[in-house]
ChimeraX commands (.cxc) that place a marker at each C-alpha (Angstrom):
marker #1 position 89.62,111.20,84.06 radius 0.5
marker #1 position 88.25,114.07,86.28 radius 0.5
marker #1 position 86.44,111.60,88.45 radius 0.5
marker #1 position 89.40,109.40,89.09 radius 0.5
marker #1 position 91.60,112.46,89.58 radius 0.5
marker #1 position 89.28,113.67,92.27 radius 0.5
marker #1 position 89.89,110.52,94.43 radius 0.5
marker #1 position 92.09,111.82,97.20 radius 0.5
marker #1 position 93.89,110.30,100.28 radius 0.5
marker #1 position 90.94,111.19,102.48 radius 0.5
marker #1 position 88.57,109.20,100.20 radius 0.5
marker #1 position 90.91,106.21,100.55 radius 0.5
marker #1 position 91.22,106.66,104.30 radius 0.5
marker #1 position 87.39,106.47,104.47 radius 0.5
marker #1 position 87.60,102.99,102.89 radius 0.5
marker #1 position 90.25,101.34,105.09 radius 0.5
marker #1 position 87.82,98.66,106.32 radius 0.5
marker #1 position 86.83,97.75,102.82 radius 0.5
marker #1 position 90.49,97.50,101.79 radius 0.5
marker #1 position 91.36,95.44,104.84 radius 0.5
marker #1 position 88.61,92.92,103.91 radius 0.5
marker #1 position 89.44,92.90,100.22 radius 0.5
marker #1 position 91.31,90.06,98.39 radius 0.5
marker #1 position 92.27,92.45,95.60 radius 0.5
marker #1 position 92.40,96.19,95.17 radius 0.5
marker #1 position 92.60,97.52,91.52 radius 0.5
marker #1 position 93.53,101.14,90.87 radius 0.5
marker #1 position 93.27,103.24,87.71 radius 0.5
marker #1 position 96.31,105.09,86.47 radius 0.5
marker #1 position 94.54,108.39,86.56 radius 0.5
marker #1 position 94.25,108.36,90.32 radius 0.5
marker #1 position 96.69,111.01,91.85 radius 0.5
marker #1 position 100.11,109.60,92.84 radius 0.5
marker #1 position 99.65,110.31,96.62 radius 0.5
marker #1 position 96.34,108.40,96.51 radius 0.5
marker #1 position 97.98,105.42,94.76 radius 0.5
marker #1 position 100.78,105.48,97.26 radius 0.5
marker #1 position 98.28,105.41,100.13 radius 0.5
marker #1 position 96.44,102.52,98.52 radius 0.5
marker #1 position 99.61,100.50,98.15 radius 0.5
marker #1 position 100.64,101.19,101.79 radius 0.5
marker #1 position 97.26,99.95,102.97 radius 0.5
marker #1 position 97.48,96.84,100.70 radius 0.5
marker #1 position 101.03,96.18,102.13 radius 0.5
marker #1 position 99.69,96.53,105.63 radius 0.5
marker #1 position 96.84,94.14,105.21 radius 0.5
marker #1 position 98.53,91.66,102.73 radius 0.5
marker #1 position 95.98,92.54,100.05 radius 0.5
marker #1 position 96.87,91.97,96.39 radius 0.5
marker #1 position 97.11,95.10,94.37 radius 0.5
marker #1 position 96.66,95.57,90.59 radius 0.5
marker #1 position 97.38,98.84,88.74 radius 0.5
marker #1 position 95.89,99.65,85.39 radius 0.5
marker #1 position 98.17,102.30,84.07 radius 0.5
marker #1 position 96.01,103.64,81.08 radius 0.5
marker #1 position 99.21,104.66,79.15 radius 0.5
marker #1 position 102.71,103.37,78.63 radius 0.5
marker #1 position 104.06,106.36,80.53 radius 0.5
marker #1 position 102.07,105.54,83.61 radius 0.5
marker #1 position 103.02,101.82,83.32 radius 0.5
marker #1 position 106.64,102.72,83.87 radius 0.5
marker #1 position 105.83,105.05,86.94 radius 0.5
marker #1 position 103.55,102.51,88.72 radius 0.5
marker #1 position 103.87,102.54,92.51 radius 0.5
marker #1 position 106.12,99.94,94.06 radius 0.5
marker #1 position 104.80,97.32,96.43 radius 0.5
marker #1 position 106.79,95.63,99.05 radius 0.5
marker #1 position 107.21,91.85,99.05 radius 0.5
marker #1 position 104.04,91.46,101.11 radius 0.5
marker #1 position 101.87,93.30,98.46 radius 0.5
marker #1 position 101.41,91.02,95.45 radius 0.5
marker #1 position 101.21,93.43,92.57 radius 0.5
marker #1 position 100.09,93.08,88.97 radius 0.5
marker #1 position 100.17,95.61,86.25 radius 0.5
marker #1 position 97.43,95.33,83.69 radius 0.5
marker #1 position 98.37,96.41,80.19 radius 0.5
marker #1 position 96.76,95.66,76.93 radius 0.5
marker #1 position 94.44,93.10,78.34 radius 0.5
marker #1 position 97.26,91.13,79.94 radius 0.5
marker #1 position 98.52,90.90,83.53 radius 0.5
marker #1 position 102.28,91.33,83.89 radius 0.5
marker link #1:1,2 radius 0.2
marker link #1:2,3 radius 0.2
marker link #1:3,4 radius 0.2
marker link #1:4,5 radius 0.2
marker link #1:5,6 radius 0.2
marker link #1:6,7 radius 0.2
marker link #1:7,8 radius 0.2
marker link #1:8,9 radius 0.2
marker link #1:9,10 radius 0.2
marker link #1:10,11 radius 0.2
marker link #1:11,12 radius 0.2
marker link #1:12,13 radius 0.2
marker link #1:13,14 radius 0.2
marker link #1:14,15 radius 0.2
marker link #1:15,16 radius 0.2
marker link #1:16,17 radius 0.2
marker link #1:17,18 radius 0.2
marker link #1:18,19 radius 0.2
marker link #1:19,20 radius 0.2
marker link #1:20,21 radius 0.2
marker link #1:21,22 radius 0.2
marker link #1:22,23 radius 0.2
marker link #1:23,24 radius 0.2
marker link #1:24,25 radius 0.2
marker link #1:25,26 radius 0.2
marker link #1:26,27 radius 0.2
marker link #1:27,28 radius 0.2
marker link #1:28,29 radius 0.2
marker link #1:29,30 radius 0.2
marker link #1:30,31 radius 0.2
marker link #1:31,32 radius 0.2
marker link #1:32,33 radius 0.2
marker link #1:33,34 radius 0.2
marker link #1:34,35 radius 0.2
marker link #1:35,36 radius 0.2
marker link #1:36,37 radius 0.2
marker link #1:37,38 radius 0.2
marker link #1:38,39 radius 0.2
marker link #1:39,40 radius 0.2
marker link #1:40,41 radius 0.2
marker link #1:41,42 radius 0.2
marker link #1:42,43 radius 0.2
marker link #1:43,44 radius 0.2
marker link #1:44,45 radius 0.2
marker link #1:45,46 radius 0.2
marker link #1:46,47 radius 0.2
marker link #1:47,48 radius 0.2
marker link #1:48,49 radius 0.2
marker link #1:49,50 radius 0.2
marker link #1:50,51 radius 0.2
marker link #1:51,52 radius 0.2
marker link #1:52,53 radius 0.2
marker link #1:53,54 radius 0.2
marker link #1:54,55 radius 0.2
marker link #1:55,56 radius 0.2
marker link #1:56,57 radius 0.2
marker link #1:57,58 radius 0.2
marker link #1:58,59 radius 0.2
marker link #1:59,60 radius 0.2
marker link #1:60,61 radius 0.2
marker link #1:61,62 radius 0.2
marker link #1:62,63 radius 0.2
marker link #1:63,64 radius 0.2
marker link #1:64,65 radius 0.2
marker link #1:65,66 radius 0.2
marker link #1:66,67 radius 0.2
marker link #1:67,68 radius 0.2
marker link #1:68,69 radius 0.2
marker link #1:69,70 radius 0.2
marker link #1:70,71 radius 0.2
marker link #1:71,72 radius 0.2
marker link #1:72,73 radius 0.2
marker link #1:73,74 radius 0.2
marker link #1:74,75 radius 0.2
marker link #1:75,76 radius 0.2
marker link #1:76,77 radius 0.2
marker link #1:77,78 radius 0.2
marker link #1:78,79 radius 0.2
marker link #1:79,80 radius 0.2
marker link #1:80,81 radius 0.2
view
Protein backbone atom coordinates (compact mmCIF):
# COMPACT_ATOMS: atom_id res chain seq x y z
CA UNK A 1 0.00 0.00 0.00
CA UNK A 2 2.88 2.39 0.70
CA UNK A 3 4.11 2.01 -2.87
CA UNK A 4 0.78 2.91 -4.47
CA UNK A 5 0.24 5.71 -1.95
CA UNK A 6 3.55 7.21 -3.06
CA UNK A 7 2.38 7.65 -6.66
CA UNK A 8 1.71 11.36 -6.94
CA UNK A 9 0.45 13.75 -9.58
CA UNK A 10 4.00 14.55 -10.70
CA UNK A 11 4.59 10.83 -11.37
CA UNK A 12 1.45 10.73 -13.52
CA UNK A 13 2.43 13.92 -15.34
CA UNK A 14 5.71 12.26 -16.29
CA UNK A 15 3.70 9.47 -17.96
CA UNK A 16 1.35 11.61 -20.07
CA UNK A 17 2.75 10.23 -23.34
CA UNK A 18 2.17 6.64 -22.24
CA UNK A 19 -1.37 7.45 -21.11
CA UNK A 20 -2.11 9.21 -24.41
CA UNK A 21 -1.04 6.09 -26.35
CA UNK A 22 -2.81 3.63 -24.04
CA UNK A 23 -6.03 1.81 -24.87
CA UNK A 24 -6.79 1.24 -21.18
CA UNK A 25 -5.46 2.66 -17.92
CA UNK A 26 -6.07 0.72 -14.70
CA UNK A 27 -5.65 2.36 -11.30
CA UNK A 28 -5.46 0.78 -7.87
CA UNK A 29 -7.70 2.09 -5.10
CA UNK A 30 -4.74 2.88 -2.85
CA UNK A 31 -3.47 5.61 -5.18
CA UNK A 32 -4.09 9.04 -3.59
CA UNK A 33 -7.32 10.76 -4.65
CA UNK A 34 -5.60 13.75 -6.38
CA UNK A 35 -3.55 11.28 -8.41
CA UNK A 36 -6.65 9.31 -9.43
CA UNK A 37 -8.40 12.51 -10.44
CA UNK A 38 -5.41 13.50 -12.62
CA UNK A 39 -5.40 10.08 -14.26
CA UNK A 40 -9.12 10.36 -14.99
CA UNK A 41 -8.72 13.86 -16.45
CA UNK A 42 -5.96 12.61 -18.74
CA UNK A 43 -8.03 9.61 -19.80
CA UNK A 44 -10.94 11.95 -20.53
CA UNK A 45 -8.67 14.22 -22.57
CA UNK A 46 -7.30 11.39 -24.70
CA UNK A 47 -10.46 9.22 -24.85
CA UNK A 48 -8.67 6.38 -23.07
CA UNK A 49 -10.68 3.77 -21.21
CA UNK A 50 -10.21 3.83 -17.45
CA UNK A 51 -10.65 1.00 -14.95
CA UNK A 52 -10.50 1.41 -11.19
CA UNK A 53 -9.74 -1.45 -8.81
CA UNK A 54 -11.13 -0.14 -5.52
CA UNK A 55 -9.57 -2.75 -3.15
CA UNK A 56 -12.43 -2.27 -0.62
CA UNK A 57 -16.17 -1.63 -0.72
CA UNK A 58 -15.60 1.82 0.79
CA UNK A 59 -13.33 2.83 -2.07
CA UNK A 60 -15.71 1.29 -4.57
CA UNK A 61 -18.32 3.88 -3.62
CA UNK A 62 -15.84 6.77 -3.75
CA UNK A 63 -14.40 6.01 -7.18
CA UNK A 64 -13.53 9.01 -9.34
CA UNK A 65 -16.17 9.99 -11.88
CA UNK A 66 -15.41 9.94 -15.59
CA UNK A 67 -17.08 12.09 -18.18
CA UNK A 68 -19.00 10.50 -21.02
CA UNK A 69 -15.81 10.38 -23.09
CA UNK A 70 -14.00 8.24 -20.52
CA UNK A 71 -15.37 4.72 -20.56
CA UNK A 72 -14.94 3.61 -16.97
CA UNK A 73 -15.13 0.21 -15.38
CA UNK A 74 -14.96 -0.69 -11.74
CA UNK A 75 -13.37 -4.01 -10.94
CA UNK A 76 -14.76 -5.71 -7.85
CA UNK A 77 -14.57 -9.31 -6.73
CA UNK A 78 -13.21 -10.43 -10.07
CA UNK A 79 -16.00 -8.84 -12.10
CA UNK A 80 -16.21 -5.67 -14.11
CA UNK A 81 -19.20 -3.45 -13.37
